[in-house]
C-alpha positions as CSV (number, residue, x, y, z in Angstrom):
1,M,23.8,-49.5,-15.3
2,S,23.9,-47.5,-18.5
3,E,22.3,-44.1,-18.9
4,D,19.5,-45.5,-21.0
5,Q,18.8,-48.3,-18.5
6,D,18.8,-45.8,-15.7
7,F,16.1,-43.7,-17.4
8,S,14.1,-46.7,-18.5
9,Q,14.0,-48.0,-14.9
10,F,13.0,-44.5,-13.7
11,I,10.0,-44.6,-16.2
12,V,8.9,-48.0,-14.7
13,Q,9.2,-46.7,-11.1
14,I,7.3,-43.5,-11.8
15,K,4.5,-45.4,-13.5
16,R,4.2,-47.7,-10.5
17,K,4.2,-44.8,-8.0
18,T,2.1,-42.2,-9.8
19,D,0.3,-43.9,-12.6
20,I,2.0,-41.5,-15.0
21,D,3.6,-43.2,-18.0
22,L,6.6,-41.1,-19.1
23,S,7.0,-43.4,-22.1
24,Q,3.9,-41.8,-23.6
25,Y,5.7,-38.4,-23.8
26,K,8.4,-37.6,-26.5
27,E,11.5,-39.0,-24.8
28,A,14.1,-36.4,-25.8
29,Q,12.1,-33.5,-24.5
30,M,11.0,-35.2,-21.3
31,K,14.5,-36.7,-20.6
32,R,16.1,-33.3,-21.1
33,R,13.6,-31.6,-18.8
34,L,14.0,-34.1,-16.0
35,T,17.8,-34.4,-16.3
36,T,18.0,-30.7,-15.7
37,L,15.8,-31.1,-12.6
38,R,17.7,-34.1,-11.3
39,T,21.2,-32.4,-11.7
40,K,19.9,-29.2,-10.0
41,H,19.5,-31.2,-6.8
42,G,22.9,-32.9,-7.2
43,F,21.7,-36.5,-8.1
44,S,24.0,-38.2,-10.6
45,T,21.6,-40.8,-11.7
46,F,17.8,-41.2,-12.1
47,D,18.0,-44.1,-9.6
48,L,19.3,-41.8,-6.9
49,Y,16.8,-39.2,-7.8
50,Y,13.9,-41.7,-7.5
51,Q,15.1,-42.8,-4.1
52,A,14.9,-39.1,-3.0
53,L,11.4,-38.7,-4.5
54,E,10.3,-41.6,-2.4
55,Q,11.4,-39.8,0.7
56,S,10.4,-36.2,-0.1
57,R,6.9,-35.0,-0.9
58,A,8.3,-31.6,-1.9
59,L,10.7,-33.2,-4.4
60,L,7.8,-35.3,-5.8
61,N,5.6,-32.3,-6.2
62,E,8.4,-30.4,-8.0
63,F,8.8,-33.4,-10.3
64,L,5.1,-33.5,-11.1
65,D,5.1,-29.7,-11.9
66,R,8.2,-30.0,-14.1
67,M,6.9,-32.9,-16.2
68,T,3.6,-31.3,-16.9
69,I,3.4,-28.3,-19.2
70,N,2.1,-25.3,-17.4
71,V,2.3,-22.4,-19.9
72,S,-1.0,-20.6,-20.2
73,E,-2.6,-17.2,-20.7
74,F,-6.1,-15.8,-21.2
75,W,-7.4,-15.7,-24.8
76,R,-4.3,-17.4,-26.2
77,N,-4.5,-17.0,-30.0
78,P,-7.5,-14.5,-29.8
79,Q,-8.7,-15.1,-33.3
80,R,-9.5,-18.7,-32.6
81,W,-11.5,-17.7,-29.5
82,E,-13.5,-15.3,-31.6
83,V,-14.4,-18.1,-34.0
84,L,-15.6,-20.2,-31.0
85,Q,-17.6,-17.3,-29.6
86,N,-19.1,-16.0,-32.9
87,R,-19.7,-19.3,-34.7
88,F,-19.6,-22.4,-32.6
89,L,-21.0,-21.5,-29.2
90,P,-24.2,-20.1,-30.7
91,E,-24.6,-23.4,-32.6
92,I,-24.0,-25.4,-29.4
93,A,-26.4,-23.2,-27.4
94,K,-29.1,-23.6,-30.0
95,A,-28.8,-27.4,-30.1
96,G,-29.0,-28.1,-26.4
97,A,-30.6,-26.9,-23.2
98,K,-27.4,-27.2,-21.1
99,P,-24.1,-27.1,-23.0
100,R,-21.4,-29.4,-21.5
101,I,-17.9,-28.1,-21.9
102,W,-14.5,-29.6,-20.8
103,S,-11.2,-27.8,-20.6
104,A,-8.8,-30.7,-20.6
105,A,-5.2,-30.1,-19.3
106,C,-6.4,-26.7,-18.0
107,S,-3.1,-25.8,-16.2
108,T,-3.5,-22.7,-13.9
109,G,-7.0,-21.9,-15.1
110,E,-6.7,-19.3,-17.8
111,E,-8.3,-21.5,-20.4
112,P,-11.5,-22.4,-18.5
113,Y,-11.9,-18.9,-17.1
114,T,-11.6,-17.6,-20.7
115,I,-14.4,-20.0,-21.7
116,A,-16.5,-18.8,-18.7
117,M,-16.1,-15.2,-19.6
118,I,-17.2,-15.8,-23.2
119,L,-20.2,-17.8,-21.9
120,S,-21.1,-15.0,-19.5
121,E,-20.8,-12.4,-22.2
122,M,-23.2,-14.5,-24.3
123,G,-25.7,-15.0,-21.5
124,L,-24.9,-18.7,-21.4
125,L,-22.9,-19.2,-18.3
126,E,-25.7,-20.0,-15.8
127,R,-27.1,-22.7,-18.1
128,S,-23.7,-24.3,-19.0
129,S,-21.7,-27.0,-17.3
130,L,-17.9,-26.3,-17.3
131,L,-15.4,-28.9,-16.2
132,A,-11.6,-28.3,-16.0
133,T,-9.1,-31.0,-15.4
134,D,-5.3,-31.3,-15.0
135,L,-2.8,-33.9,-13.9
136,D,-1.0,-31.5,-11.6
137,L,-2.7,-30.8,-8.2
138,G,-0.4,-27.8,-7.7
139,V,-1.7,-25.9,-10.8
140,L,-5.3,-26.9,-10.0
141,Q,-4.9,-25.2,-6.6
142,K,-3.6,-22.0,-8.4
143,A,-6.5,-22.2,-10.8
144,Q,-9.0,-22.4,-7.9
145,E,-7.3,-19.4,-6.2
146,G,-7.6,-17.4,-9.4
147,I,-4.8,-14.9,-8.9
148,Y,-2.9,-13.8,-12.0
149,L,-0.1,-11.4,-13.0
150,E,-0.8,-8.8,-15.7
151,R,1.1,-10.6,-18.4
152,S,-1.4,-13.4,-18.4
153,L,-4.2,-10.9,-19.2
154,R,-2.4,-9.2,-22.1
155,D,-4.7,-10.6,-24.9
156,M,-7.9,-10.2,-22.9
157,P,-10.5,-7.7,-24.0
158,K,-10.3,-4.6,-21.7
159,T,-14.0,-4.9,-21.0
160,C,-13.6,-8.4,-19.6
161,R,-10.6,-7.3,-17.5
162,S,-12.6,-4.6,-15.8
163,K,-15.8,-6.7,-15.4
164,Y,-14.4,-10.0,-14.2
165,F,-11.1,-9.1,-12.3
166,K,-10.2,-7.1,-9.3
167,E,-6.7,-5.6,-9.2
168,S,-4.6,-5.5,-6.1
169,E,-0.9,-4.7,-5.9
170,G,-0.2,-5.7,-9.4
171,A,-2.1,-8.9,-9.3
172,Y,-5.6,-9.7,-10.7
173,A,-8.2,-11.8,-8.8
174,V,-10.9,-13.5,-10.9
175,S,-14.5,-12.9,-9.8
176,E,-16.4,-15.3,-7.6
177,T,-19.0,-15.6,-10.4
178,L,-16.4,-17.2,-12.7
179,K,-15.0,-19.4,-9.9
180,R,-18.3,-20.8,-9.1
181,A,-18.9,-21.6,-12.7
182,V,-15.9,-23.9,-13.1
183,T,-15.6,-27.4,-11.6
184,F,-11.8,-28.2,-11.2
185,R,-10.8,-31.8,-10.9
186,Q,-7.6,-33.8,-11.2
187,G,-7.4,-36.0,-14.3
188,N,-4.9,-38.1,-16.3
189,L,-5.7,-37.8,-20.0
190,L,-3.7,-40.9,-20.9
191,Y,-5.3,-43.3,-18.4
192,D,-8.6,-42.0,-17.1
193,K,-11.9,-43.1,-18.5
194,F,-13.6,-40.0,-19.8
195,E,-17.1,-38.8,-19.2
196,S,-19.3,-38.6,-22.2
197,G,-21.9,-36.3,-23.7
198,F,-19.7,-33.2,-24.1
199,D,-20.6,-30.5,-26.6
200,L,-17.1,-29.0,-26.6
201,I,-13.7,-30.3,-25.5
202,V,-10.9,-27.8,-25.4
203,C,-7.4,-29.3,-25.3
204,R,-4.7,-27.0,-26.5
205,N,-0.9,-27.0,-26.6
206,V,-0.6,-30.3,-24.7
207,M,-0.7,-33.1,-27.2
208,I,2.4,-31.8,-29.0
209,Y,4.4,-33.3,-26.1
210,F,2.9,-36.8,-26.5
211,T,4.1,-39.6,-28.7
212,D,2.2,-40.3,-31.9
213,E,0.7,-43.5,-30.4
214,A,-0.5,-41.5,-27.3
215,K,-2.1,-38.8,-29.5
216,H,-3.8,-41.5,-31.6
217,N,-5.4,-43.1,-28.5
218,L,-6.3,-39.7,-27.1
219,Y,-8.1,-38.5,-30.2
220,H,-10.2,-41.7,-30.1
221,K,-11.0,-41.1,-26.5
222,F,-12.0,-37.5,-27.1
223,A,-14.3,-38.5,-30.0
224,A,-16.0,-41.0,-27.7
225,A,-16.5,-38.3,-25.1
226,L,-18.2,-35.9,-27.5
227,K,-21.8,-35.9,-28.6
228,P,-22.3,-36.4,-32.3
229,G,-21.8,-33.0,-33.7
230,G,-19.6,-32.0,-30.7
231,L,-16.4,-30.1,-31.2
232,L,-12.8,-30.6,-30.3
233,F,-10.7,-27.4,-30.1
234,V,-7.0,-27.9,-30.3
235,G,-3.8,-25.7,-30.2
236,S,-2.2,-23.9,-33.1
237,T,0.5,-26.6,-33.6
238,E,-1.8,-29.6,-33.2
239,Q,-3.6,-29.9,-36.5
240,I,-5.1,-33.4,-37.1
241,F,-4.1,-34.4,-40.6
242,N,-6.5,-37.3,-41.1
243,P,-9.5,-36.5,-38.8
244,S,-11.8,-39.1,-40.4
245,Q,-9.9,-41.9,-38.8
246,Y,-11.1,-40.6,-35.4
247,V,-14.7,-40.0,-36.6
248,F,-14.0,-36.3,-36.9
249,E,-14.3,-33.8,-39.7
250,T,-12.6,-30.4,-40.0
251,A,-15.1,-27.7,-38.9
252,D,-12.6,-24.8,-39.0
253,T,-8.9,-24.2,-38.4
254,F,-8.1,-26.2,-35.2
255,F,-11.7,-27.2,-34.7
256,Y,-12.9,-30.7,-35.4
257,R,-16.5,-31.9,-35.3
258,R,-17.4,-35.4,-34.3
259,L,-19.5,-37.2,-37.0
């Protein structure tokens, strides 16, 4: 079996086993990442590696962690969060009694907890609904535990650090108030049917790893999940160049409003 056939067969097997379609990710990046993981364990082919995944839950969990992108920090790109807080969240709060917000691909929780802190500072947390989803159960568990190293907090306002975190032996534990405010749930962006009626969807620094076709389909799904006038907030490398094809208009840099 050729190297390309070996990886193609692995894609089919993984989709059958986990419902994750690796063909929807940029192949060169994903293949490089998984080849490194496979060879680390001494498997010369993806066929042998898959056989091992079938037998070992630990290997499977490691695979799931590696193929998902788990790089996150609080207030990543602070200026964009300031725009959300100062311009868009007041608009959302004024328009509806209970803002519905979704942090899609939330990783280890820094993003939804950032949203929760902003809502709390604005006096909106108790009247808001905040959902956070990710494909990886391992990172969701870390998010629910809410324990972070100081480097994740480097862009956070000092007032929020002291108000919402308790330090212990160099680690920071998020407050129970914020934990209770976020509903964490496993979700597959590429295949799940989305809920609807969201005022704001935050999905940042994830879509850059998907193929153009996968991104195209996902933008349509996000649009359908938003209320008219609802906002999609994307990452700093994920500008939508023709938003009107997805029934969006540009509201600000990296913010798109559903028409």
